[in-house]
N, C-alpha and C positions, 0 to 999 in steps of 0.2 A: 789415706792407707796407703804404705806403702809395703810393695812384696820383694824383702830382699834376702837369696838363697834359701827360696821356700818357706820362709817363715813372713808374716803379715805382722805388720807396726802399725799401730795407731799414732799419726804423726802429732796430734795434740798432746798426748802422752809423753815425747819425746824432748818438748818444750820448757822450759824453766818456768818457775811457779808465776814469775810477772806475768810471762808470755800469754799462758793457759788465762788468766784475767783480763786479756787484752792492754799490758803496758807495759811492755818489755820490748826490749831493741828488736825481736824478731815481728813482732806486730808492728812496730815503728814502719820496717821496710816493707812490709806489707801493705801498708796505709800507703806508703811512698808510692810505691807500684802502681797502685792501684788507682790513685787520686794525681798523680803526675804521670809515671810513665803510660799508660794507656791512653792516655787522652794526646800526649803527645806524637806515639807511635802511630796512633789513628790518623790523626791530621798530616803525618808525613807522607810523601810518594816512595819512599824506600828505607830500610832502616840498614844503618852500617855498623856494624858489630868489629871490633878490634879485637883480636885474640893474642894475649900476652904468653910468655912463657921463660923458660931457665935458658940457661947458655947452653945447656947439652939439647936444647928442642922438644924439651917434654910440654906443652901446653899445659897453661894455669885454667883449672877450674875454677871459677866463681862465679857466686851467685848475682852478679851486676849481668854477667854474659850470657847466665841460663836464662834469667829473666826477660833480658831485652830480645831474645833470640825467640823464645819461649813467647811471648806476645805477639812478636810479629807474627810466627807462626800463626798462633790462634787468630789474631785479625787480617790473616789474609794478605800481608805487606811482602813485598820482595824483600829479600835480603841477601846484602853485600858482605861476607865475612872478608875482615883483612888481616892476615899476618907479617910476619917476618921469613925470611926464607927459613931458618934454621927451627921455625918452628914446626910441629910435626902437628896435622890436621886429622881428627880421627874419619874415618869412613861413614860413618851416620850422618856425621857435622855437614861431613861436604854434602852428603846426597841431600839434605836438608834447606841450604840455602841456595840460592839461585847464582851465584856468582860467590867463586874465590880468589882473593887477588892477593898473591904473594911479592911483597913488594920491599924492599929496605927502604924506611923512612926517611934516610935520611942520604940516600941517594939523589943524583940529579933526574928530573924526570920523574920521580914518583907521585907528587901530585896529578902530570897528566896522565898518568897509568890509572889511577884513582877517577880522575876528571872521566877519561874515557869507559871505565866500568860503569860508572855510574849512569851516563848517559846512555851506555848499550842497555843495562838493565831496565831503565824507564823506559825506552823504545819498545821492547820485547814486553813490559807488561803494561803498556798505554793504557788499553782498554780496562784492564782491572782496576788501574788506579784513579782514570777518570769516574769509571761506575763507582768506587769509594766513594769519591769526591763529592759527586751528585746524589748519594744518599745522605752524608752528612750534611750537606747543602738543604735539603729538603726537609731534614729531620730539625735543624736547627731554625726553619722558617716554620716549621709547626710550634714551636716552643716560643 
């Protein structure tokens, strides 16, 4: 359910008929996220989410970014958000991630900036990352 401007909406009622039956593109997207994205995020040390935007600096809000960041938050993974200097990152999104890297991907040294950010975030979250890996290993051994 969604609550928007004081009104409650049933999400399923907002979907096309084929998605209500489980056969449409929206459900295919949900299946892909559940079957592929969640396991990939769980197996990773951190998530790097790349924000795109328009020439005026407005951030593009897309479902892929929302799902990637949402899954990372739900499973407790560190998040590095990467954006071009012209993109305006909303304050709430900045608060939700571990690091915001503002870098022009075409600039010299951009990869070094990203590498340093990844290393720093992993180092600061090492105990949590190691604990999650140990739990995954133990679960795999049980199966």
